[in-house]
C-alpha positions as CSV (number, residue, x, y, z in Angstrom):
1,D,1.9,147.9,61.5
2,H,-1.6,149.2,62.8
3,G,-4.5,148.3,60.6
4,I,-2.9,145.3,58.8
5,I,-4.1,142.4,60.6
6,T,-5.1,138.8,60.4
7,G,-8.8,137.9,61.3
8,V,-7.9,134.2,61.8
9,G,-10.2,133.0,64.8
10,L,-12.1,136.2,65.1
11,P,-15.8,136.5,65.0
12,L,-17.3,137.5,61.8
13,K,-18.2,141.1,62.8
14,R,-14.6,141.9,63.8
15,R,-13.3,140.4,60.6
16,V,-15.7,142.7,58.6
17,F,-14.6,145.6,60.7
18,L,-10.8,145.0,60.3
19,K,-11.3,144.5,56.4
20,Y,-13.2,147.9,56.3
21,Q,-10.4,149.5,58.4
22,Q,-7.7,148.1,55.9
23,V,-9.5,149.2,52.8
24,S,-10.4,152.7,54.2
25,Q,-6.7,153.5,55.2
26,N,-5.4,152.5,51.8
27,L,-7.9,154.7,50.1
28,S,-7.6,157.6,52.6
29,Y,-4.3,158.6,54.6
30,F,-2.1,155.9,52.9
31,R,-2.9,157.4,49.5
32,S,-2.3,160.9,50.5
33,A,1.0,160.3,52.4
34,K,4.3,161.3,50.8
35,R,6.1,158.3,52.3
36,V,4.8,155.1,54.1
37,V,7.1,153.7,56.6
38,C,6.4,150.0,57.7
39,V,8.1,148.3,60.6
40,S,9.2,145.2,58.6
41,E,9.6,144.1,55.2
42,Y,6.9,141.7,55.6
43,L,4.4,144.5,56.0
44,I,5.4,146.2,52.7
45,R,4.3,142.9,51.0
46,Q,1.0,143.5,52.6
47,L,0.3,146.8,50.9
48,P,-1.2,147.3,47.6
49,E,1.2,147.9,44.7
50,Y,0.5,151.6,44.3
51,I,1.3,152.3,47.9
52,R,4.4,150.0,48.0
53,K,6.0,152.2,45.5
54,K,6.4,155.0,47.9
55,A,7.0,152.7,51.0
56,T,9.9,151.7,52.8
57,F,10.5,149.9,56.1
58,I,12.4,150.8,59.3
59,Y,12.7,148.2,62.0
60,N,11.6,149.1,65.6
61,G,14.3,149.5,68.0
62,I,14.6,147.0,70.8
63,D,17.3,148.4,73.1
64,H,15.0,150.5,75.4
65,Y,16.3,148.6,78.5
66,A,19.8,149.7,77.7
67,Y,20.0,151.5,81.1
68,S,18.6,148.9,83.3
69,R,21.1,147.3,85.8
70,I,20.3,143.7,86.6
71,N,22.8,141.7,88.6
72,E,22.8,137.9,89.0
73,D,21.5,138.0,92.7
74,S,18.6,140.0,91.6
75,V,17.6,137.4,89.0
76,K,18.0,134.6,91.4
77,R,15.8,136.5,93.9
78,Y,13.3,136.9,91.3
79,R,13.2,133.4,90.0
80,S,12.8,132.2,93.8
81,Q,9.7,134.6,94.3
82,L,8.1,133.0,91.2
83,G,8.9,129.5,92.8
84,V,11.4,128.7,89.9
85,A,14.4,126.8,91.1
86,D,17.9,127.0,89.7
87,E,17.6,123.8,87.7
88,D,14.3,124.7,86.3
89,I,13.7,125.8,82.6
90,L,11.6,128.9,82.5
91,L,9.8,129.6,79.2
92,L,8.5,133.1,78.7
93,Y,5.7,134.5,76.8
94,V,5.1,138.4,76.6
95,G,1.7,139.7,75.3
96,R,-2.0,140.0,75.7
97,L,-3.2,137.4,78.3
98,N,-6.7,136.8,77.1
99,L,-7.4,133.4,75.5
100,T,-10.4,134.4,73.3
101,N,-10.2,138.0,72.2
102,Q,-7.0,137.8,70.5
103,P,-6.8,134.1,69.2
104,Y,-4.1,134.9,66.6
105,K,-1.7,135.7,69.5
106,G,-1.6,131.9,70.0
107,L,-1.6,131.9,73.8
108,A,-4.0,128.9,74.1
109,E,-2.0,127.1,71.8
110,L,1.2,127.7,73.8
111,V,-0.4,126.7,76.9
112,S,-1.3,123.6,75.3
113,I,2.2,122.8,74.0
114,Y,3.5,123.7,77.4
115,Q,1.4,121.2,79.1
116,Q,2.6,118.5,76.8
117,V,6.2,119.5,77.3
118,N,5.8,119.8,81.3
119,F,4.1,116.3,81.2
120,A,7.4,115.0,79.9
121,N,9.7,117.1,82.0
122,E,8.4,118.7,85.0
123,K,11.4,121.1,85.3
124,V,10.0,123.3,82.4
125,K,7.7,126.1,83.4
126,L,5.8,128.8,81.6
127,L,5.5,132.3,82.7
128,A,2.9,134.6,80.8
129,V,3.5,138.4,81.3
130,G,1.4,141.0,79.7
131,Y,-2.0,143.1,79.7
132,G,-4.7,141.2,81.2
133,S,-7.7,141.0,83.9
134,R,-7.9,139.1,87.0
135,N,-10.1,136.4,85.4
136,D,-7.4,136.0,82.6
137,S,-4.7,135.5,85.2
138,E,-6.8,133.0,87.2
139,L,-7.7,131.0,84.0
140,L,-3.9,130.7,83.2
141,K,-3.0,129.7,86.7
142,N,-5.5,127.0,86.8
143,Q,-3.7,125.5,83.7
144,G,-0.5,125.5,85.5
145,V,0.9,128.7,84.0
146,L,2.8,131.3,86.0
147,C,1.3,134.6,85.5
148,L,2.2,138.3,85.9
149,P,-0.6,140.5,84.6
150,N,0.1,144.1,84.0
151,A,3.7,144.0,84.9
152,S,5.5,147.3,85.0
153,E,8.1,148.5,82.3
154,E,10.7,148.5,85.3
155,E,10.1,144.8,85.9
156,M,10.6,143.6,82.3
157,P,14.7,143.7,82.5
158,V,14.6,141.1,85.3
159,I,11.9,139.2,83.7
160,Y,13.6,138.7,80.6
161,S,16.8,138.1,82.5
162,A,15.2,135.5,84.6
163,S,13.8,133.3,81.8
164,D,15.6,130.7,79.7
165,I,13.8,130.7,76.6
166,Y,11.3,132.9,74.7
167,T,8.2,131.3,73.2
168,T,5.3,132.5,71.2
169,C,2.8,130.8,69.1
170,S,1.3,134.1,67.4
171,Q,-0.1,133.4,64.1
172,W,0.5,137.1,62.9
173,E,3.1,139.6,63.7
174,G,4.1,142.8,61.9
175,F,7.3,142.8,63.8
176,D,7.1,141.1,67.2
177,L,9.0,143.3,69.6
178,P,9.3,140.7,72.6
179,V,11.3,138.4,70.2
180,G,13.6,141.0,69.7
181,E,13.7,142.2,73.3
182,A,14.4,138.6,74.6
183,Q,17.2,138.3,72.1
184,Y,18.8,141.7,73.5
185,F,18.8,139.9,76.9
186,K,20.5,137.0,75.3
187,K,17.8,134.5,75.4
188,P,17.1,132.0,72.4
189,A,13.3,132.1,70.9
190,I,11.1,129.8,69.4
191,C,8.4,131.1,67.2
192,Y,6.3,130.0,64.1
193,S,7.4,131.0,60.5
194,I,5.0,133.7,60.1
195,G,4.9,137.3,59.7
196,A,8.3,139.3,60.2
197,H,9.7,136.5,62.5
198,P,12.3,135.3,59.6
199,E,13.5,139.0,59.7
200,I,14.0,139.5,63.4
201,L,15.3,135.9,64.4
202,E,18.1,133.6,62.7
203,N,16.8,130.2,62.5
204,G,19.1,127.6,64.1
205,K,21.3,130.4,65.4
206,T,19.6,132.6,67.8
207,G,16.7,130.3,68.2
208,F,14.2,128.2,66.2
209,I,11.5,129.2,63.5
210,V,9.0,126.2,63.3
211,K,6.3,124.9,61.1
212,D,3.8,123.2,63.4
213,R,3.0,122.5,67.0
214,D,4.9,119.1,67.1
215,E,8.1,120.7,65.9
216,F,7.5,123.6,68.6
217,A,7.4,121.1,71.3
218,E,10.4,119.2,70.0
219,K,12.5,122.5,69.9
220,I,11.5,123.3,73.4
221,K,12.7,119.8,74.7
222,L,15.8,120.1,72.8
223,L,16.9,123.6,74.2
224,A,15.5,122.6,77.7
225,A,17.9,119.6,77.7
226,D,20.9,121.4,76.3
227,K,22.2,124.2,78.6
228,K,25.3,124.8,76.2
229,M,23.1,125.3,73.2
230,R,21.0,127.8,75.2
231,I,24.0,129.8,76.1
232,Q,25.5,129.9,72.7
233,M,22.3,130.8,71.0
234,G,21.8,133.6,73.4
235,E,25.3,134.9,72.9
236,N,24.6,134.7,69.0
237,A,21.3,136.6,69.8
238,G,22.8,139.5,71.6
239,E,25.1,140.0,68.6
240,F,22.6,139.7,65.8
241,I,20.0,142.1,67.5
242,K,22.6,144.9,67.5
243,K,21.3,145.8,64.2
244,F,17.9,146.6,65.6
245,Y,19.2,149.3,68.2
246,W,17.3,152.5,68.3
247,Q,20.2,154.6,67.0
248,N,19.9,152.9,63.7
249,S,16.2,153.3,63.5
250,I,16.5,157.0,64.6
251,E,19.4,157.6,61.7
252,Q,16.9,156.0,59.2
253,Y,13.8,158.0,60.1
254,D,15.9,161.2,60.0
255,A,17.0,160.4,56.5
256,E,13.3,159.8,55.4
257,I,12.1,163.1,56.9
258,R,14.9,165.1,55.5
259,K,14.0,163.5,52.2
260,I,10.5,164.5,52.4
261,L,11.3,168.0,53.5
262,K,14.2,168.4,51.2
263,I,16.6,169.1,54.0
264,A,20.4,168.2,53.8
265,T,22.6,167.8,56.8
266,D,25.9,169.1,57.1
267,I,27.2,165.5,57.3
268,A,25.5,164.9,54.0
269,I,26.9,167.6,52.3
270,I,30.4,166.8,53.6
271,E,30.1,163.1,52.7
272,E,28.8,163.9,49.1
273,K,32.2,165.4,48.4
274,T,33.8,162.1,49.5
275,V,31.6,159.7,47.6
276,P,33.6,158.0,45.0
277,E,32.2,158.2,41.4
278,G,30.1,155.4,40.3
279,T,28.5,154.8,43.8
280,P,25.1,153.4,43.2
281,P,22.1,155.6,44.4
282,E,19.9,154.4,47.3
283,Q,17.7,151.7,46.2
284,P,14.0,152.4,45.9
285,A,11.3,150.3,48.2
286,E,10.7,147.8,45.5
287,Q,14.2,146.9,45.1
288,Q,14.7,146.9,48.7
289,L,12.3,143.9,48.8
290,K,14.6,141.8,47.0
291,Q,17.2,141.9,49.7
292,P,17.8,138.6,51.8
293,T,15.1,137.9,54.3
294,G,16.1,139.2,57.8
295,Q,18.7,141.7,56.6
296,P,17.7,145.4,57.0
297,P,18.2,147.5,53.9
298,E,21.8,149.0,53.1
299,R,21.4,152.7,53.1
300,Q,23.6,155.3,51.6
301,P,24.1,158.4,53.3
302,E,21.2,161.0,52.4
303,R,22.2,163.5,49.9
304,P,20.7,166.9,49.0
305,P,18.7,167.3,45.9
306,E,21.2,167.5,42.7
307,R,21.0,171.0,41.1
308,S,22.1,171.8,37.5
309,V,24.2,174.7,36.7
310,E,21.0,176.6,35.3
311,S,19.1,176.2,38.7
312,S,22.1,177.6,40.9
313,E,20.5,181.0,40.7
314,E,17.5,180.1,42.3
315,K,19.0,178.3,45.3
316,P,22.3,179.2,46.6
317,V,25.0,176.3,46.3
318,T,27.2,175.6,49.2
319,K,30.7,176.8,48.3
320,P,33.8,174.8,49.6
321,E,35.1,177.8,51.5
322,D,31.7,178.0,53.4
323,M,31.6,174.1,54.0
324,Q,32.9,174.2,57.7
325,I,32.5,170.9,59.4
326,R,30.1,172.1,62.0
327,T,29.1,168.8,63.4
328,F,30.4,168.4,66.9
329,E,33.2,171.0,66.5
330,A,35.2,168.4,64.6
331,E,38.2,170.4,63.8
332,S,39.3,170.7,67.5
333,M,38.1,167.2,68.5
334,T,39.0,163.7,67.8
335,S,36.1,161.6,66.2
336,I,35.4,159.9,69.5
337,E,35.2,163.1,71.5
338,A,32.8,164.4,69.0
339,M,30.7,161.5,69.2
340,E,30.7,161.5,73.0
341,K,29.6,165.2,73.1
342,G,27.1,164.5,70.3
343,L,25.5,161.6,72.1
344,K,25.4,163.1,75.7
345,K,22.7,165.7,76.1
346,K,23.8,169.0,77.6
347,V,22.6,169.7,81.3
348,S,22.3,173.3,82.5
349,V,22.6,173.6,86.1
350,I,20.6,176.8,87.6
351,I,21.6,178.0,91.1
352,V,19.6,180.9,92.8
353,N,21.9,182.8,95.1
354,Y,21.0,185.3,97.8
355,N,23.7,186.0,100.1
356,A,25.5,182.6,100.1
357,S,28.4,182.1,102.3
358,L,31.6,181.7,100.3
359,P,32.8,178.2,101.6
360,C,29.2,177.0,101.0
361,M,29.0,178.1,97.3
362,R,32.6,177.2,96.7
363,E,31.7,173.6,97.9
364,C,28.7,173.3,95.7
365,L,30.4,174.5,92.5
366,D,33.5,172.3,93.2
367,S,31.4,169.2,93.4
368,L,29.5,170.1,90.2
369,N,32.7,170.9,88.3
370,N,34.2,167.5,89.5
371,Q,31.2,165.6,88.1
372,S,32.0,162.5,85.9
373,Y,29.3,164.0,83.5
374,K,31.1,166.8,81.6
375,N,28.7,168.2,79.1
376,M,27.3,170.7,81.5
377,E,27.0,174.5,82.0
378,I,26.4,176.4,85.4
379,V,24.4,179.4,85.5
380,I,24.1,181.4,88.9
381,F,21.2,183.9,89.2
382,D,22.1,186.5,91.8
383,N,19.2,187.9,93.6
384,A,20.6,191.3,94.7
385,S,22.9,189.6,97.3
386,Q,24.5,192.1,99.8
387,N,27.7,190.2,100.3
388,S,30.8,189.6,98.2
389,T,30.6,186.0,97.5
390,I,29.4,186.3,93.9
391,D,32.2,188.5,93.1
392,I,34.8,186.1,94.4
393,M,33.2,183.3,92.6
394,E,33.4,185.2,89.5
395,K,37.1,185.7,89.5
396,Q,37.9,182.2,90.8
397,Y,35.5,180.3,88.3
398,T,36.0,182.3,85.1
399,G,35.0,180.4,82.2
400,R,33.3,177.8,84.3
401,I,30.1,179.6,85.5
402,K,27.9,182.2,83.9
403,I,26.6,184.8,86.3
404,I,23.3,186.8,86.0
405,R,22.9,189.8,88.4
406,S,19.4,191.3,89.3
407,D,18.9,194.7,90.8
408,K,16.4,193.5,93.1
409,N,15.4,190.2,94.9
410,L,13.0,188.7,92.5
411,G,12.2,185.5,94.6
412,L,13.2,181.9,93.7
413,G,10.4,181.4,91.1
414,E,11.0,184.4,89.0
415,A,14.8,183.9,89.3
416,I,14.5,180.5,87.8
417,N,12.4,181.7,85.0
418,Q,15.0,184.5,84.2
419,A,17.9,181.9,84.4
420,L,16.1,179.7,82.0
421,K,16.4,182.2,79.3
422,E,20.3,182.2,79.6
423,T,20.5,178.3,79.2
424,D,20.5,175.9,76.4
425,G,20.7,172.4,77.9
426,E,18.2,169.9,77.1
427,Y,18.0,168.8,80.8
428,I,17.8,171.7,83.6
429,F,19.2,170.9,86.9
430,I,17.9,173.3,89.5
431,S,20.1,173.4,92.7
432,N,20.3,175.1,96.0
433,F,23.8,176.8,96.6
434,D,24.0,174.6,99.8
435,V,24.0,171.2,98.2
436,T,27.0,169.1,97.3
437,Y,27.0,166.3,95.0
438,D,28.5,162.7,94.7
439,K,30.7,162.4,91.7
440,I,28.4,160.5,89.6
441,A,25.2,162.2,90.5
442,V,24.5,164.1,87.3
443,E,25.5,161.0,85.1
444,E,22.9,158.8,87.1
445,L,20.4,161.4,86.7
446,V,21.0,161.6,82.6
447,D,21.2,157.8,82.5
448,S,17.9,157.2,84.3
449,M,16.1,159.8,82.5
450,S,17.2,158.4,79.1
451,G,15.7,155.0,80.1
452,L,12.2,156.3,81.0
453,E,8.9,156.6,79.3
454,S,8.2,160.0,77.6
455,R,5.5,160.7,80.4
456,Y,8.2,161.3,82.9
457,I,9.5,164.8,82.8
458,G,11.6,165.1,86.1
459,L,13.8,163.1,88.5
460,A,14.3,163.6,92.2
461,P,17.7,162.6,93.5
462,K,18.2,161.1,97.0
463,I,19.0,164.1,99.1
464,K,20.7,163.5,102.4
465,L,21.3,165.7,105.4
466,Y,24.8,167.3,105.1
467,Y,25.5,167.2,108.8
468,Q,24.0,163.8,109.5
469,R,24.9,162.0,106.3
470,E,23.3,158.7,107.3
471,Y,19.8,160.3,107.4
472,I,17.5,161.1,104.5
473,E,16.3,164.7,103.8
474,S,14.1,163.6,100.8
475,V,13.7,161.3,97.8
476,G,10.9,163.2,96.2
477,T,8.1,165.3,97.5
478,Y,4.3,164.8,98.4
479,I,1.2,166.9,99.5
480,D,-1.1,165.6,102.1
481,N,-4.8,166.0,102.3
482,N,-4.5,169.4,103.8
483,F,-2.1,170.5,101.0
484,Y,0.9,170.7,103.3
485,L,4.2,169.8,101.5
486,G,6.1,166.7,102.8
487,Y,9.5,165.1,101.9
488,N,9.6,161.2,101.2
489,G,11.9,159.8,103.9
490,I,12.7,162.6,105.9
491,G,14.4,162.0,109.2
492,Q,14.7,158.3,108.5
493,L,18.1,156.5,108.6
494,D,19.2,155.3,105.3
495,L,19.2,151.6,105.0
496,D,18.6,151.6,101.3
497,Q,14.7,151.4,101.9
498,Y,14.2,154.2,99.2
499,N,16.7,152.6,96.8
500,K,14.2,151.3,94.4
501,P,13.1,154.1,91.7
502,E,9.5,155.0,92.4
503,D,6.9,157.2,91.1
504,V,6.7,160.4,93.3
505,F,4.4,163.3,93.4
506,G,7.2,165.8,92.7
507,L,10.5,167.2,93.2
508,S,12.1,169.7,95.5
509,F,13.8,172.5,93.9
510,T,16.6,172.1,96.4
511,S,17.9,169.6,93.8
512,A,15.6,168.9,90.9
513,F,16.4,167.5,87.3
514,I,13.8,168.3,84.7
515,K,13.5,167.9,81.0
516,R,13.8,171.5,79.2
517,D,10.9,171.0,77.2
518,Y,8.4,171.1,80.1
519,L,9.9,174.4,81.2
520,C,9.2,176.1,78.1
521,P,6.6,179.2,78.1
522,G,3.0,178.0,77.8
523,T,3.7,174.2,78.5
524,M,2.3,174.4,82.0
525,S,0.2,177.5,82.0
526,L,-1.3,180.3,79.8
527,T,1.4,182.7,80.8
528,D,5.2,182.7,79.6
529,K,6.4,182.0,83.1
530,P,6.9,178.1,83.7
531,I,7.4,178.8,87.4
532,D,4.8,181.0,89.1
533,P,6.7,184.1,90.0
534,T,4.0,184.9,92.8
535,F,5.5,182.0,94.9
536,F,8.3,184.2,96.1
537,L,9.5,181.4,98.5
538,Y,8.4,177.9,99.2
539,Y,5.8,176.0,97.3
540,E,7.1,177.2,93.9
541,D,8.3,173.6,93.3
542,I,5.1,172.1,94.7
543,D,3.0,174.2,92.4
544,F,4.9,173.3,89.3
545,C,4.7,169.7,90.1
546,Y,1.0,169.8,91.0
547,R,0.3,171.3,87.6
548,A,2.4,168.7,85.7
549,N,0.5,165.9,87.7
550,L,-2.8,167.6,86.5
551,L,-1.7,167.4,82.9
552,G,-0.8,163.6,83.2
553,Y,3.0,164.1,83.5
554,S,4.9,162.1,86.2
555,F,8.0,162.3,88.2
556,K,10.3,159.5,89.5
557,S,12.9,159.2,92.3
558,C,16.6,158.4,91.2
559,P,18.1,157.2,94.5
560,S,21.3,156.4,92.8
561,A,22.1,160.2,92.4
562,I,23.0,161.2,95.9
563,C,23.7,164.8,97.2
564,Y,23.7,166.4,100.8
565,H,21.9,169.5,101.9
566,K,22.6,171.8,104.6
567,Y,19.0,171.8,105.7
568,A,17.6,175.3,106.6
569,F,21.0,176.9,106.1
570,S,19.5,180.1,104.8
571,F,17.4,180.6,107.9
572,R,19.7,179.2,110.8
573,D,21.0,182.4,111.7
574,E,17.9,184.6,111.1
575,A,16.1,185.8,114.1
576,T,13.0,185.9,112.2
577,A,13.4,182.7,110.4
578,F,10.3,181.0,111.9
579,V,8.0,184.0,111.1
580,T,9.2,184.3,107.7
581,K,9.1,180.4,106.8
582,Y,5.6,180.3,108.6
583,Y,4.2,183.3,106.4
584,Y,5.3,181.9,103.0
585,Q,4.4,178.4,103.8
586,K,0.8,179.1,105.0
587,L,0.1,181.7,102.3
588,N,1.4,179.5,99.4
589,A,-0.4,176.6,100.6
590,M,-3.8,178.6,100.1
591,K,-2.7,179.8,96.7
592,L,-1.6,176.2,95.6
593,A,-5.2,174.9,96.6
594,Y,-6.9,178.0,95.1
595,K,-5.3,177.5,91.7
596,N,-5.0,173.7,91.3
597,A,-7.3,171.9,93.5
598,E,-10.8,170.6,92.8
599,S,-13.6,172.7,94.1
600,S,-14.4,170.7,97.2
601,N,-10.8,170.4,98.2
602,M,-10.0,174.1,97.5
603,K,-12.9,175.3,99.5
604,R,-12.1,173.0,102.5
605,V,-8.4,173.9,102.5
606,I,-9.1,177.7,102.2
607,K,-11.6,177.5,104.8
608,N,-9.3,175.6,107.3
609,E,-6.3,177.8,106.7
610,L,-8.3,181.2,107.1
611,G,-9.8,179.7,110.4
612,I,-6.3,179.0,111.6
613,Q,-5.2,182.7,111.0
614,R,-8.2,184.1,112.6
615,Q,-7.4,182.1,115.7
616,N,-3.7,183.3,115.4
617,L,-5.2,186.9,115.6
618,K,-5.8,186.2,119.3
619,D,-2.1,185.1,119.9
620,K,0.1,188.3,120.5
621,N,3.1,186.2,119.1
622,L,1.4,185.4,115.8
623,K,-1.1,188.3,115.4
624,A,1.2,190.3,113.1
625,V,2.1,187.5,110.7
626,A,-1.6,186.2,110.6
627,K,-2.6,189.8,109.6
628,K,-0.3,189.7,106.8
629,I,-1.2,186.3,105.6
630,I,-5.0,187.2,105.5
631,K,-4.2,190.7,103.8
632,D,-1.9,189.3,101.3
633,W,-4.3,186.4,100.5
634,R,-7.0,188.6,99.6
635,A,-4.7,191.0,97.6
636,G,-3.3,188.2,95.4
637,K,-6.7,186.4,95.0
638,N,-7.7,188.0,91.6
639,N,-4.5,187.0,89.9
640,L,-5.2,183.4,90.9
641,K,-8.9,183.6,89.6
642,K,-7.5,184.2,85.9
643,Q,-5.4,181.0,86.2
644,R,-7.8,178.7,87.7
645,P,-10.4,178.1,84.9
646,Y,-7.6,177.2,82.3
647,I,-6.0,174.7,84.9
648,Q,-9.3,173.0,85.7
649,I,-10.3,172.8,82.0
650,T,-6.9,171.1,81.2
651,R,-7.1,168.7,84.2
652,Q,-6.3,165.0,83.2
653,V,-6.3,163.4,86.8
654,G,-8.3,163.9,89.9
655,D,-6.7,165.1,93.3
656,G,-6.9,161.7,94.8
657,E,-4.5,160.4,92.3
658,I,-2.2,163.3,93.4
659,I,-2.6,163.0,97.1
660,K,-2.1,159.4,97.1
661,Y,1.6,159.9,97.0
662,S,1.4,160.7,100.6
663,W,0.2,157.3,101.7
664,G,2.6,155.7,104.1
665,E,5.0,158.7,104.5
666,Q,5.6,160.2,107.9
667,N,7.6,163.3,109.0
668,F,10.6,162.3,111.3
669,F,12.4,165.8,111.5
670,D,12.1,168.3,114.2
671,I,12.5,171.8,112.6
672,V,13.1,173.5,116.0
673,S,16.1,171.4,117.0
674,N,16.9,171.0,113.2
675,E,17.6,167.2,113.6
676,P,15.8,163.9,113.0
677,V,13.4,162.5,115.4
678,Y,14.9,159.6,116.8
679,C,12.0,157.2,117.7
680,L,10.7,153.7,117.5
681,Q,8.2,154.5,114.8
682,S,11.1,155.7,112.5
683,L,12.7,152.4,112.7
684,L,9.4,150.6,112.2
685,L,8.7,152.3,109.0
686,T,12.3,151.8,107.8
687,Y,12.1,148.1,108.3
688,K,8.5,148.0,106.6
689,R,9.8,149.4,103.4
690,L,12.8,147.2,103.6
691,F,10.5,144.2,104.0
692,V,8.2,145.2,101.1
693,I,11.2,145.8,98.9
694,T,13.2,142.7,99.6
695,G,10.8,140.1,101.1
696,S,13.4,139.3,103.7
697,R,12.0,137.2,106.6
698,K,14.5,138.9,108.9
699,Y,12.9,142.3,108.3
700,E,9.3,140.6,108.9
701,E,10.6,139.4,112.2
702,Y,12.0,142.8,113.0
703,I,8.6,144.5,112.4
704,G,6.8,142.1,114.6
705,Y,9.2,142.7,117.3
706,L,9.0,146.3,117.0
707,Q,5.1,146.5,116.9
708,A,5.1,144.3,120.0
709,L,7.4,146.9,121.9
710,E,4.8,149.5,120.6
711,D,2.1,147.7,122.4
712,T,3.9,147.4,125.8
713,R,4.9,149.9,128.4
714,F,8.4,149.3,127.6
715,K,8.3,151.9,124.9
716,I,8.3,154.5,127.7
717,E,10.9,152.8,129.8
718,K,13.8,154.1,127.7
719,Q,16.6,152.0,129.2
720,H,14.6,148.8,128.9
721,L,13.7,149.7,125.5
722,K,17.1,150.4,124.4
723,N,18.6,147.1,125.9
724,F,16.0,145.2,124.0
725,L,16.6,146.9,120.9
726,H,20.3,146.5,121.0
727,G,19.9,142.8,121.8
728,K,17.3,142.1,119.1
729,L,19.2,144.0,116.3
730,E,22.5,143.1,117.4
731,Y,23.8,142.4,113.9
732,E,22.2,145.5,112.2
733,P,24.6,148.3,111.1
734,A,26.3,150.7,113.6
735,S,24.0,153.4,112.5
736,I,20.9,151.5,113.9
737,H,22.7,151.4,117.2
738,N,23.6,154.9,117.4
739,L,19.9,155.9,116.5
740,I,18.8,153.4,119.4
741,D,21.1,155.3,121.8
742,R,19.5,158.6,120.9
743,I,15.7,157.4,121.2
C-alpha cells in the first residue's frame, strides 16, 4: 500500500511530492511488473485501469502474536501499572503519535472525541501506543491521554489484551493492521468508513464502522456501558479474523509466485486430477472486485499450464505412474500426521564428542530422544576419541543418531562446520554431550523462534548447573570492555529473575539454537566456514556471535527452554586443565579483538593482553604457557589480517552497542572450587532484577535492607549477618535460606 496515500491535511509541498510519487510508480515499476499485489480490495480500486488488469489482492496476516503467552494476572498487573482500574474502560490507539505530521491518522480528532466521552464518563480512558518522540508523549499526556511511545513488539500482546475497545479516527488506510490485531485479541473496534475498514471489520458484529465524530462518540459510550456486548463482539472478532491468518496469505503468495514462474506443485498436479469437470477457473482481478466487500477472494488450487497434445514433445508430461504423492510422505501417514510434519520445522542437533563418558553421553541422548518435539535429527561428530563410548552409542541408538568420525581432533569450531554438511534441518541446535534437557526444551525454542522478528537468528536457553540445579550457569553470553567472555546470571540462585526473554549479546555453544540460514557458507564471512576453525577451543561461539552483531543481527534468551550442564566436565579430571583453558582463552580473546573490534579497542586489548603475558614470563608457573601464547599469537596474525578488512567494511554497529550487554552482569562462580560464590552481592543483584521485572514493593524493601547490611560491619560478622538475613527473608523460598547458610 506504499505510495498510494491521501494528502488530506498535509502541506502543499508534501501533497505535490506524494502525487509525483504516485504518478512515477504507475509509469515505472508498476508498469514493468508481471503481477501487482495489493493488501486490500480497496487499494486495487485506487490503481489505474491498465494496472488493475494485472493486479490482485492478498490480505496481510495478523496472527504474528500467536506464540505470545498472556495470562489474566499479567493483564491485571499491566493495567495496574498504567493506573487503570478493573472497572475502567480502556480505549486503545496504535499508530504514529505525532499530531501534526500525519494528520490523516486522525489522532488529534480521536483525542478530542475521547475528551468529550471522558467528560461524560470518567471511567473511560485512552491509551496511545506507537512511534513518537518525548515531545509527542508529553503533549498527549497533557491532554489526559495515557501514552507509551516506542513500545516494543514484546509488549504488544499484553497491551492489546489489557484494552477493552480499539479506536482509530484514521482518514485513510490501505489495510489498517492494528484493527485486525485488536480483533485477534478479541477486542471490538470502532473506526471510520474509509479505506479498507469495511473489509477487515464487520459492522455491528465485530465492532462499529461510523460516519462522523458524533456517531463515533455514541458508539464508544454504547460499548463502554455494555460489557456483555463488548464480550460478544470480541468473540465474533476472534472468529472473523481467522481468515486473515498468515498461513492463508502465504498460500496465496505462493500461488501467485508459482503462476509467474509457471511452476506447479505436486499438490496442484494431484488436485488437478480430482477437479470435477465444469469447475470454473480462477477469477481475474477485475472480477474479484465484484465480490462482497470484506470477503477475501475465493481461490481455486493453482494448476500447471494446460498443454495440448502437439506441445507434449517440447515439455515432458507427468505420467500417472510417475505421480507419486510426495508431499509429507502421505502414503505412510495420516493427513493429520502429514500436516504436523509439514508445519513443524526440522531441528538438527549437533553434538561434538571427544572422549565423552558413556553415562554422560547416554543421558544427553535420552533427554533429546524424549523431547516432546519430534521432527529432529541427531548428528554426532566424533573428534578422534580414544575411548569406546561412540562405538557403544552407535549400537544402542541405531537409527536414531548419525555418527561422523574424524581421523584427528579438528577442534570444536571445525567439527561444527563439518557436521553442518551432514544436516538438513531449518534450525541447528548445537549441544555439548554433558547437557541434559527438559522434555519441552526444543519445543519451547522452536515456538519462541517462530514468533520473533527476522533480525533474531539465535536463542539462548536457560542453562542451569547440573549438580546444583537451583543455580544458573547462563541465560546468554556477553563480552566486557576487556573482551573477556561472561555468562548472564552465572552463579545466581534461580528465582525467575531471568524469566523475561531479553536481547543478549550471544549464545554459548554449550547449548545454542540457531537458524540454519545464518550458518551457511559466506553468510558471516568471506570464507566457506561459518565457524572460524582457528578457534580450536573456547571463543568460537563468541566470535560467531560478535560477527553476527556487527552485521546487525540479534540474539534473544529463551528462559522457558531449560537444560542442565555438568560445568567444566571435560576438564575436571585433567591435571593440566587450568593451563589448557588459560592458553585458549587468552589467545582467542586477542584473536577475537584483532578480527572484529574497532581500531581503538583492538589496539588497547592487544596491548593489555601481551603486557600480561610478558609479566607472566617472569612467573615460573606461567612462563611456558605465556611463551606459547605469544608465539602462537604472532604465527596466526597473518590469517586474521586477511579477515579484518572485510569485517570492518561490513560493520553495521559500533562496539559500544555490543559491549553494553555486559552492563549489570557480575560473575558469581568460583572456577577453582567449581561452584557458585555464596555472597550478599549475589542476593542483592537477584532481587534488583526481580524488582525491575515485577515492580513488587517486597523486593524493593529487600534491596534496601541488603544495601544497608552492605554498609555496616555486620557483613563481616557472619553469624550476625546470617541471623539478620534469615529473619528478614523468613518467607522466601528454602533455596534462599540454604544460600544464606553458605555465605
